[in-house]
C-alpha positions in Angstrom: 0.0 0.0 0.0 1.6 3.3 -1.1 -0.7 5.6 0.8 0.1 4.1 4.2 1.7 6.6 6.6 5.2 5.8 7.8 5.5 4.0 11.1 6.8 7.1 12.9 3.9 9.4 12.0 2.5 9.4 15.5 5.9 10.2 17.0 6.3 13.0 14.5 3.0 14.5 15.5 3.9 14.3 19.2 7.3 15.9 18.5 5.5 18.6 16.5 3.4 19.4 19.6 6.6 19.8 21.7 5.3 18.3 24.9 8.7 18.9 26.5 7.8 22.5 26.6 4.8 21.8 28.8 7.1 21.9 31.8 6.7 25.7 31.6 3.2 25.2 32.8 4.4 24.5 36.3 4.0 28.3 36.7 0.3 27.8 36.7 0.6 26.0 40.0 2.6 28.7 41.8 -0.3 30.9 42.9 -2.5 28.0 43.9 0.3 26.6 46.1 0.4 29.9 47.9 -3.4 29.9 48.1 -3.4 26.6 50.0 -2.5 28.5 53.2 -5.4 30.9 52.6 -7.9 28.2 51.8 -7.2 26.1 54.9 -5.5 23.4 52.9 -8.4 22.6 50.6 -6.1 21.1 48.0 -8.9 19.5 45.9 -10.7 22.8 45.4 -7.4 24.3 44.3 -5.5 21.4 42.6 -8.2 20.3 40.1 -8.9 23.8 38.6 -5.2 24.5 38.4 -4.6 21.2 36.6 -7.4 22.1 34.1 -5.8 25.5 33.6 -2.4 23.9 33.1 -3.9 21.5 30.5 -5.5 24.4 28.6 -2.1 26.2 28.5 -0.3 23.0 27.4 -2.8 22.5 24.6 -2.8 26.1 23.4 1.0 26.3 23.6 1.3 23.2 21.4 -1.1 24.8 18.9 1.0 28.0 19.0 4.3 26.0 18.4 2.7 24.3 15.4 1.5 27.7 14.0 5.0 29.0 14.4 6.5 26.0 12.7 4.0 26.4 9.8 5.0 30.1 9.4 8.8 29.3 9.6 8.9 26.0 7.7 11.0 27.4 4.8 13.5 29.1 7.1 13.6 26.0 9.3 14.5 23.8 6.3 17.7 25.9 5.9 18.7 25.8 9.6 21.1 23.0 10.6 19.1 22.0 13.7 15.6 23.2 12.9 15.5 21.3 9.6 15.0 18.1 11.7 11.6 19.4 13.0 8.6 17.3 11.8 7.3 20.0 9.4 10.7 21.1 8.0 11.8 17.5 7.5 8.6 16.5 5.8 7.6 13.9 8.5 4.3 15.8 8.9 2.4 17.5 6.1 1.5 21.1 6.5 -2.2 20.4 6.0 -2.1 17.8 8.8 -0.2 20.3 11.1 -3.0 22.9 10.5 -5.6 20.4 11.5 -3.7 19.4 14.6 -3.3 23.0 15.6 -7.0 23.7 15.2 -7.9 20.5 17.2 -5.5 21.5 20.0 -7.1 25.0 20.1 -10.6 23.5 20.4 -9.4 21.1 23.1 -7.9 24.1 25.0 -11.2 25.9 24.8 -13.0 22.7 26.0 -10.6 22.5 29.0 -11.4 26.2 29.8 -15.1 25.5 29.6 -14.7 22.7 32.2 -13.8 25.3 34.8 -16.6 26.6 36.9 -18.0 30.1 37.2 -15.7 33.1 36.7 -12.7 30.9 36.6 -13.7 29.8 33.1 -13.9 33.4 31.9 -10.6 34.4 33.5 -8.6 31.4 32.4 -10.2 31.6 28.9 -9.2 35.2 28.6 -5.7 34.6 29.7 -5.2 31.6 27.4 -6.5 33.7 24.5 -4.0 36.5 25.5 -1.3 33.9 25.7 -2.1 32.8 22.1 -2.1 36.4 20.8 1.2 37.1 22.6 2.8 34.0 21.4 1.8 34.5 17.8 2.8 38.1 17.9 6.2 36.9 19.2 6.4 34.4 16.3 5.5 37.0 13.6 7.3 40.1 14.9 8.5 40.4 18.5 11.2 37.8 18.3 13.1 40.1 16.0 12.9 43.1 18.3 15.4 43.5 21.1 13.8 43.8 24.5 10.3 43.2 23.1 11.3 39.6 22.6 12.2 39.2 26.3 9.1 41.0 27.4 6.9 38.9 25.3 8.4 35.6 26.5 8.2 36.8 30.1 4.6 37.8 29.7 3.7 34.2 28.8 4.9 33.2 32.3 3.0 35.9 34.1 -0.1 34.9 32.2 0.3 31.3 33.4 0.6 32.5 37.0 -2.5 34.7 36.7 -4.4 31.8 35.1 -3.5 29.5 38.0 -4.6 32.1 40.5 -7.8 32.7 38.5 -8.6 29.0 38.3 -8.1 28.4 42.0 -9.8 31.7 43.1 -6.5 32.9 44.6 -5.7 36.6 44.6 -2.2 37.1 43.0 0.1 39.3 45.0 2.2 42.0 43.4 5.2 40.4 44.8 4.4 37.1 43.1 3.8 38.7 39.7 6.9 40.8 39.9 9.1 37.9 40.9 7.6 35.8 38.1 8.2 38.6 35.6 11.8 39.2 36.6 12.7 35.5 36.9 11.2 35.0 33.4 13.1 38.0 32.0 16.3 36.6 33.6 15.8 33.2 32.0 14.8 34.6 28.6 
């Protein structure tokens, strides 16, 4: 059968989604962890919404990475390391990548809708802002000094705010400033 996909197709789709980058979503849990003290240790009321928010960010970040790879596919093919990425190497078709990105966005929205009350609205807004910020970074901001670092750092602050919103924990100015400056330092 000539139309059969290669045996590594699933692995290529997984690599395209960059699940290793999901570790960044640990920032979603920072606010809720501090909120445990205020909530009298009700970890279930905090942990589950924070996990859902982290899932929404993981799915949306994967979608944004795929969109970035679609936009940069021609440049990536010329890069010594990036040419090995699933799209640039031809392991995944661009049309399939577009479908996967759309599915991941829909799943991120579904995760947000699983949250209750105002948490759904807050986390949904922050996930949308994250997607806008990330795509602005991919299109323009990564080429601008200082704006690139600020954009990357903003992604981490949005994660912290989403965790706080999901768990109904008020973020402190100290927490947000520390997150911003740590992210700027790492970027």
